[in-house]
N, C-alpha and C positions, 0 to 999 in steps of 0.2 A: 526712372528715365529722366534725364535732364532735358528740359525744353528750352528753346530759344526764348530769350526775354525781350519784350518790347522795350526800347525801339530798335532792336537789332535790324540792320539794313536788309537782312535776308527775308524779313517779313514784308518788305516793300517791293520785292522782286517778283515779277510776273513769270509764271511757269508756262513755257510754250508747249503746244501739243507734241507728243512723242510716240514712237511705236511702242506697243505693249510687248516689250522684250524682257530678257532676264534682269536687266538693271532696274527697269520700272517695277517689275514684279517684286524684286527684293525690297525696294522702297515701300511698296504696298504692304509687304509682310512686316517690316519694321513699324510702320504706321499702325497696323492692326494690333500688334503687340503693345505699343505705347497706349493706344486707346483703351484696350482691355485693362492695362495696368492701372490707369487712373479713372476708369469707368467714365470716359468722355462721351458726350453726345455726338461729337464729331471732331475730326482733326484734319489739318492739311499738312502736306509734306514740309512746308516751311516751318511748322512748329517743331520739327525734329532737325531743323537746319538744312533740309534738302530742297533744292529747286527742281521740283518734279510735278507733272500734272496728275496728281493723285490725291484723293481725299478718302476719308473713312467716315461712315455714318453708322449710327446705332439705329436699326430699324425695329428693335424691340422696345423695351422700356428700361427705366433706371434699375429695377430689380432683376430683370432678365434681359440683359443686353444681347443683341444679335448684330455683330459688326460685319460690314461689307466694305470692300474696296471698290472705288469708282475711278476708273482710269480715263483721262481726258474728258472730264465732265464739263458740260456747257449748259447754260440756261438758254433754252430755245424760246420760251415765252413765260410770262408771269402775269398774275392777276393785276388789274388796275387798282383793286381794293387792297389796302394794307392794314396791318394790325400791329400795334406796339407790343413788344415783349422784352423780357430781361435776357441779356446776352452777356457772355463772359468769354475769357480765353485763358488757356493754360500758360500763355506767354505773358500774362499780366494778372497773376493770382490776386484774388480779393477785390477786383474791380468789376463791377457790373453796371450796365447801362440799359435804359429802355431804348430799343431800336425799332423803327417801323420797317416792316418787311411785307412783301406780297403774301396773301393768304394761301396762294397756290403757285406752283412753278412747274413747268414742263422741263425736265432734266434729261439730257442725252448723255450717254457715257459708254465706255467699253468695259467688258469684263476681263478676267484674267486670260481668256483665250483670244481676246481681241474682238469678240462678238459685240455687235451694236445693240444698245437698249435705249428705250425712251419711256419715261414714266411721269405721270402727273403726281407730284407730291403735294400734300396739303398740310395745313396746320403746323405743328411743331417740327415735323420732318422737313417740310418746305423751308422753314426758318433755318434749320441746321444746314441744309444743303446750300441755301443761298449764302449763309455766313461763311461756310468753308470754301465754296467756289470763289467767293469774293476774296478770301484770304489767299487762295491759290493764285489769284490774279494780282496779288500784291497790295491789296487794300485791307488794312487792319480795321476791325469793326468800329473802333472809336472814331474813325474818319467820317462816320455817318452822323456825328454830333457836331454841333456848332463849336467853333474854336474855344469859346468861353466855357462851355460845358466840359469839353475834352480837357482843357487845362485845369479846371477845378477837380476833376476826377484824378488826373495824374498827380496833382499836388497832394491830394488826400492819400494816394498810394505811396508817394515818397515819404510822407510823414509816418505812415505805418511801418515802412521799412527801416526808418532811422531810429 
């Protein structure tokens, strides 16, 4: 699977809510296949070049992934307490950064039938959900860093590519 590479403008585009129809379900299926192929913890449609309000999360673990598609996900609430953790993206391979995220988040979404769900996600799953919803909303994870830290990481990434 070819993923969109940072700083492609599609990664900065916000996906607006949409009906859970055949087109959105097809995007969800492509995203599920892409996540399984690379054993991702999560993906947003922007990673495969599509502007759609869908993310995929692994609710299992690295050895036994269980992928699910979340349509029109939104963060309804999050903890005031944050924890720093390593994050990365398929759109910028080899680059990792410590990002502070809430230790829990209440996430609302629709399933493939359009049914409404809400769940309090904690720990690593909350981190993944917040990361992917942020990407779905057009904000790449490196934007959570200071300009100086972001530029240093990008410079290092360019050197590795050259």
